[in-house]
N, CA, C and O atoms as a GROMACS GRO file, in nm:
protein
  268
    1MET      N    1  -2.027  -2.896  -6.987
    1MET     CA    2  -1.984  -2.919  -6.850
    1MET      C    3  -1.842  -2.868  -6.827
    1MET      O    4  -1.808  -2.828  -6.715
    2ARG      N    5  -1.761  -2.869  -6.930
    2ARG     CA    6  -1.623  -2.826  -6.916
    2ARG      C    7  -1.611  -2.681  -6.871
    2ARG      O    8  -1.523  -2.647  -6.792
    3VAL      N    9  -1.700  -2.597  -6.920
    3VAL     CA   10  -1.695  -2.455  -6.884
    3VAL      C   11  -1.725  -2.435  -6.736
    3VAL      O   12  -1.673  -2.342  -6.676
    4TYR      N   13  -1.805  -2.520  -6.677
    4TYR     CA   14  -1.834  -2.508  -6.535
    4TYR      C   15  -1.713  -2.544  -6.449
    4TYR      O   16  -1.695  -2.488  -6.341
    5LYS      N   17  -1.630  -2.635  -6.497
    5LYS     CA   18  -1.506  -2.666  -6.426
    5LYS      C   19  -1.414  -2.544  -6.427
    5LYS      O   20  -1.348  -2.514  -6.328
    6LYS      N   21  -1.411  -2.475  -6.540
    6LYS     CA   22  -1.332  -2.353  -6.550
    6LYS      C   23  -1.379  -2.250  -6.448
    6LYS      O   24  -1.297  -2.189  -6.379
    7TYR      N   25  -1.509  -2.231  -6.437
    7TYR     CA   26  -1.564  -2.138  -6.339
    7TYR      C   27  -1.526  -2.179  -6.197
    7TYR      O   28  -1.491  -2.094  -6.114
    8PHE      N   29  -1.532  -2.307  -6.171
    8PHE     CA   30  -1.501  -2.356  -6.039
    8PHE      C   31  -1.355  -2.329  -6.004
    8PHE      O   32  -1.326  -2.283  -5.894
    9TYR      N   33  -1.263  -2.358  -6.097
    9TYR     CA   34  -1.122  -2.336  -6.071
    9TYR      C   35  -1.089  -2.188  -6.058
    9TYR      O   36  -1.007  -2.150  -5.974
   10LYS      N   37  -1.151  -2.105  -6.139
   10LYS     CA   38  -1.131  -1.961  -6.127
   10LYS      C   39  -1.181  -1.911  -5.992
   10LYS      O   40  -1.118  -1.825  -5.932
   11SER      N   41  -1.290  -1.965  -5.946
   11SER     CA   42  -1.343  -1.922  -5.816
   11SER      C   43  -1.250  -1.965  -5.703
   11SER      O   44  -1.240  -1.894  -5.602
   12ILE      N   45  -1.184  -2.079  -5.716
   12ILE     CA   46  -1.089  -2.124  -5.614
   12ILE      C   47  -0.974  -2.024  -5.602
   12ILE      O   48  -0.936  -1.985  -5.491
   13ILE      N   49  -0.918  -1.984  -5.715
   13ILE     CA   50  -0.807  -1.889  -5.713
   13ILE      C   51  -0.852  -1.755  -5.655
   13ILE      O   52  -0.783  -1.696  -5.571
   14TRP      N   53  -0.967  -1.707  -5.699
   14TRP     CA   54  -1.018  -1.580  -5.649
   14TRP      C   55  -1.044  -1.587  -5.499
   14TRP      O   56  -1.014  -1.492  -5.426
   15GLN      N   57  -1.098  -1.697  -5.454
   15GLN     CA   58  -1.129  -1.711  -5.313
   15GLN      C   59  -1.003  -1.725  -5.228
   15GLN      O   60  -1.002  -1.685  -5.112
   16ALA      N   61  -0.897  -1.781  -5.284
   16ALA     CA   62  -0.770  -1.788  -5.210
   16ALA      C   63  -0.720  -1.647  -5.180
   16ALA      O   64  -0.671  -1.620  -5.071
   17ILE      N   65  -0.732  -1.559  -5.278
   17ILE     CA   66  -0.693  -1.420  -5.258
   17ILE      C   67  -0.785  -1.356  -5.152
   17ILE      O   68  -0.738  -1.289  -5.060
   18GLY      N   69  -0.915  -1.377  -5.168
   18GLY     CA   70  -1.010  -1.322  -5.074
   18GLY      C   71  -0.994  -1.378  -4.933
   18GLY      O   72  -1.016  -1.308  -4.835
   19PHE      N   73  -0.956  -1.505  -4.924
   19PHE     CA   74  -0.937  -1.570  -4.795
   19PHE      C   75  -0.832  -1.496  -4.711
   19PHE      O   76  -0.848  -1.479  -4.591
   20ILE      N   77  -0.726  -1.455  -4.776
   20ILE     CA   78  -0.620  -1.382  -4.706
   20ILE      C   79  -0.674  -1.251  -4.650
   20ILE      O   80  -0.652  -1.218  -4.533
   21TRP      N   81  -0.745  -1.176  -4.733
   21TRP     CA   82  -0.801  -1.049  -4.689
   21TRP      C   83  -0.905  -1.066  -4.580
   21TRP      O   84  -0.905  -0.993  -4.480
   22ILE      N   85  -0.994  -1.162  -4.598
   22ILE     CA   86  -1.098  -1.186  -4.498
   22ILE      C   87  -1.035  -1.228  -4.365
   22ILE      O   88  -1.080  -1.186  -4.258
   23SER      N   89  -0.932  -1.311  -4.372
   23SER     CA   90  -0.866  -1.356  -4.250
   23SER      C   91  -0.804  -1.240  -4.174
   23SER      O   92  -0.818  -1.230  -4.052
   24VAL      N   93  -0.735  -1.154  -4.246
   24VAL     CA   94  -0.670  -1.040  -4.180
   24VAL      C   95  -0.774  -0.945  -4.121
   24VAL      O   96  -0.763  -0.903  -4.006
   25LEU      N   97  -0.875  -0.911  -4.201
   25LEU     CA   98  -0.976  -0.818  -4.152
   25LEU      C   99  -1.058  -0.875  -4.038
   25LEU      O  100  -1.091  -0.804  -3.943
   26SER      N  101  -1.092  -1.003  -4.046
   26SER     CA  102  -1.169  -1.063  -3.937
   26SER      C  103  -1.083  -1.083  -3.813
   26SER      O  104  -1.136  -1.086  -3.702
   27TYR      N  105  -0.952  -1.097  -3.829
   27TYR     CA  106  -0.864  -1.102  -3.712
   27TYR      C  107  -0.868  -0.969  -3.639
   27TYR      O  108  -0.872  -0.964  -3.516
   28ILE      N  109  -0.866  -0.861  -3.716
   28ILE     CA  110  -0.876  -0.729  -3.655
   28ILE      C  111  -1.010  -0.717  -3.581
   28ILE      O  112  -1.015  -0.660  -3.472
   29TRP      N  113  -1.115  -0.769  -3.639
   29TRP     CA  114  -1.248  -0.760  -3.578
   29TRP      C  115  -1.262  -0.851  -3.455
   29TRP      O  116  -1.305  -0.806  -3.349
   30PHE      N  117  -1.223  -0.979  -3.471
   30PHE     CA  118  -1.241  -1.076  -3.363
   30PHE      C  119  -1.129  -1.074  -3.260
   30PHE      O  120  -1.151  -1.102  -3.142
   31GLY      N  121  -1.008  -1.041  -3.304
   31GLY     CA  122  -0.893  -1.042  -3.214
   31GLY      C  123  -0.841  -1.181  -3.183
   31GLY      O  124  -0.764  -1.199  -3.089
   32SER      N  125  -0.884  -1.280  -3.261
   32SER     CA  126  -0.842  -1.419  -3.239
   32SER      C  127  -0.825  -1.487  -3.374
   32SER      O  128  -0.912  -1.478  -3.461
   33TRP      N  129  -0.711  -1.555  -3.391
   33TRP     CA  130  -0.688  -1.624  -3.519
   33TRP      C  131  -0.780  -1.743  -3.536
   33TRP      O  132  -0.820  -1.774  -3.648
   34ILE      N  133  -0.815  -1.809  -3.429
   34ILE     CA  134  -0.906  -1.924  -3.437
   34ILE      C  135  -1.043  -1.880  -3.488
   34ILE      O  136  -1.096  -1.939  -3.582
   35ASN      N  137  -1.100  -1.776  -3.428
   35ASN     CA  138  -1.229  -1.725  -3.472
   35ASN      C  139  -1.220  -1.669  -3.614
   35ASN      O  140  -1.310  -1.688  -3.696
   36SER      N  141  -1.111  -1.602  -3.641
   36SER     CA  142  -1.091  -1.542  -3.773
   36SER      C  143  -1.086  -1.649  -3.882
   36SER      O  144  -1.153  -1.636  -3.985
   37LEU      N  145  -1.008  -1.753  -3.860
   37LEU     CA  146  -0.995  -1.858  -3.962
   37LEU      C  147  -1.124  -1.938  -3.976
   37LEU      O  148  -1.159  -1.980  -4.086
   38SER      N  149  -1.193  -1.961  -3.866
   38SER     CA  150  -1.321  -2.032  -3.873
   38SER      C  151  -1.421  -1.953  -3.957
   38SER      O  152  -1.487  -2.009  -4.045
   39PHE      N  153  -1.432  -1.826  -3.930
   39PHE     CA  154  -1.520  -1.738  -4.007
   39PHE      C  155  -1.480  -1.735  -4.154
   39PHE      O  156  -1.565  -1.741  -4.243
   40SER      N  157  -1.350  -1.724  -4.179
   40SER     CA  158  -1.299  -1.715  -4.316
   40SER      C  159  -1.328  -1.842  -4.396
   40SER      O  160  -1.357  -1.835  -4.515
   41ILE      N  161  -1.319  -1.956  -4.333
   41ILE     CA  162  -1.346  -2.082  -4.402
   41ILE      C  163  -1.493  -2.091  -4.441
   41ILE      O  164  -1.525  -2.134  -4.552
   42VAL      N  165  -1.582  -2.052  -4.352
   42VAL     CA  166  -1.725  -2.052  -4.384
   42VAL      C  167  -1.753  -1.959  -4.502
   42VAL      O  168  -1.824  -1.996  -4.595
   43VAL      N  169  -1.697  -1.840  -4.497
   43VAL     CA  170  -1.716  -1.743  -4.606
   43VAL      C  171  -1.659  -1.799  -4.736
   43VAL      O  172  -1.720  -1.782  -4.842
   44LEU      N  173  -1.545  -1.862  -4.731
   44LEU     CA  174  -1.481  -1.920  -4.848
   44LEU      C  175  -1.569  -2.025  -4.916
   44LEU      O  176  -1.591  -2.020  -5.037
   45VAL      N  177  -1.620  -2.118  -4.839
   45VAL     CA  178  -1.702  -2.226  -4.895
   45VAL      C  179  -1.831  -2.171  -4.956
   45VAL      O  180  -1.868  -2.208  -5.068
   46VAL      N  181  -1.898  -2.084  -4.885
   46VAL     CA  182  -2.023  -2.026  -4.936
   46VAL      C  183  -1.996  -1.946  -5.062
   46VAL      O  184  -2.072  -1.955  -5.159
   47SER      N  185  -1.889  -1.868  -5.063
   47SER     CA  186  -1.857  -1.784  -5.179
   47SER      C  187  -1.826  -1.865  -5.304
   47SER      O  188  -1.866  -1.826  -5.414
   48ILE      N  189  -1.757  -1.975  -5.289
   48ILE     CA  190  -1.725  -2.058  -5.405
   48ILE      C  191  -1.853  -2.108  -5.471
   48ILE      O  192  -1.869  -2.098  -5.593
   49PHE      N  193  -1.944  -2.161  -5.392
   49PHE     CA  194  -2.066  -2.214  -5.449
   49PHE      C  195  -2.158  -2.104  -5.503
   49PHE      O  196  -2.228  -2.124  -5.602
   50MET      N  197  -2.158  -1.989  -5.438
   50MET     CA  198  -2.238  -1.878  -5.489
   50MET      C  199  -2.183  -1.828  -5.623
   50MET      O  200  -2.261  -1.790  -5.711
   51TYR      N  201  -2.053  -1.828  -5.639
   51TYR     CA  202  -1.993  -1.788  -5.765
   51TYR      C  203  -2.031  -1.884  -5.878
   51TYR      O  204  -2.067  -1.840  -5.987
   52VAL      N  205  -2.025  -2.011  -5.852
   52VAL     CA  206  -2.061  -2.111  -5.953
   52VAL      C  207  -2.209  -2.096  -5.991
   52VAL      O  208  -2.243  -2.102  -6.109
   53ILE      N  209  -2.295  -2.078  -5.893
   53ILE     CA  210  -2.438  -2.057  -5.921
   53ILE      C  211  -2.458  -1.930  -6.003
   53ILE      O  212  -2.537  -1.929  -6.098
   54TYR      N  213  -2.389  -1.824  -5.967
   54TYR     CA  214  -2.397  -1.698  -6.041
   54TYR      C  215  -2.358  -1.718  -6.188
   54TYR      O  216  -2.427  -1.670  -6.278
   55GLU      N  217  -2.248  -1.789  -6.211
   55GLU     CA  218  -2.203  -1.812  -6.349
   55GLU      C  219  -2.304  -1.896  -6.428
   55GLU      O  220  -2.328  -1.869  -6.545
   56LYS      N  221  -2.362  -1.996  -6.365
   56LYS     CA  222  -2.462  -2.078  -6.433
   56LYS      C  223  -2.584  -1.996  -6.470
   56LYS      O  224  -2.636  -2.007  -6.581
   57LEU      N  225  -2.629  -1.912  -6.377
   57LEU     CA  226  -2.744  -1.826  -6.406
   57LEU      C  227  -2.712  -1.725  -6.515
   57LEU      O  228  -2.796  -1.698  -6.601
   58TRP      N  229  -2.592  -1.670  -6.512
   58TRP     CA  230  -2.551  -1.574  -6.615
   58TRP      C  231  -2.556  -1.640  -6.753
   58TRP      O  232  -2.610  -1.583  -6.848
   59ASP      N  233  -2.499  -1.760  -6.762
   59ASP     CA  234  -2.503  -1.832  -6.890
   59ASP      C  235  -2.645  -1.862  -6.933
   59ASP      O  236  -2.677  -1.850  -7.052
   60LYS      N  237  -2.729  -1.899  -6.842
   60LYS     CA  238  -2.866  -1.934  -6.875
   60LYS      C  239  -2.942  -1.814  -6.932
   60LYS      O  240  -3.013  -1.828  -7.031
   61PHE      N  241  -2.928  -1.698  -6.869
   61PHE     CA  242  -3.004  -1.581  -6.911
   61PHE      C  243  -2.944  -1.508  -7.031
   61PHE      O  244  -3.017  -1.442  -7.105
   62PHE      N  245  -2.814  -1.520  -7.051
   62PHE     CA  246  -2.751  -1.444  -7.158
   62PHE      C  247  -2.691  -1.532  -7.268
   62PHE      O  248  -2.618  -1.482  -7.354
   63LYS      N  249  -2.722  -1.659  -7.267
   63LYS     CA  250  -2.668  -1.752  -7.365
   63LYS      C  251  -2.711  -1.716  -7.506
   63LYS      O  252  -2.630  -1.722  -7.599
   64ASN      N  253  -2.837  -1.680  -7.524
   64ASN     CA  254  -2.891  -1.653  -7.656
   64ASN      C  255  -2.885  -1.506  -7.697
   64ASN      O  256  -2.939  -1.470  -7.802
   65ARG      N  257  -2.821  -1.423  -7.618
   65ARG     CA  258  -2.818  -1.280  -7.646
   65ARG      C  259  -2.685  -1.233  -7.702
   65ARG      O  260  -2.654  -1.114  -7.690
   66LYS      N  261  -2.608  -1.319  -7.762
   66LYS     CA  262  -2.480  -1.278  -7.821
   66LYS      C  263  -2.504  -1.200  -7.948
   66LYS      O  264  -2.580  -1.241  -8.036
   67ASN      N  265  -2.438  -1.084  -7.955
   67ASN     CA  266  -2.455  -0.996  -8.072
   67ASN      C  267  -2.356  -1.026  -8.180
   67ASN      O  268  -2.358  -0.962  -8.285
   0.00000   0.00000   0.00000
């Protein structure tokens, strides 16, 4: 279980970086900081959980394939 906490914390840091980029780019697209930040928060939450699921699946499929 400890390794999953590591994945979760790494995803938080990565998403903080991505949040800045998504916010700026979506501001250019939407032209409104309110819409931009709302969109960015949704993307942030979904991305964190998708990353954790991805890591769990990766471990499941490649756990026994260490050379």
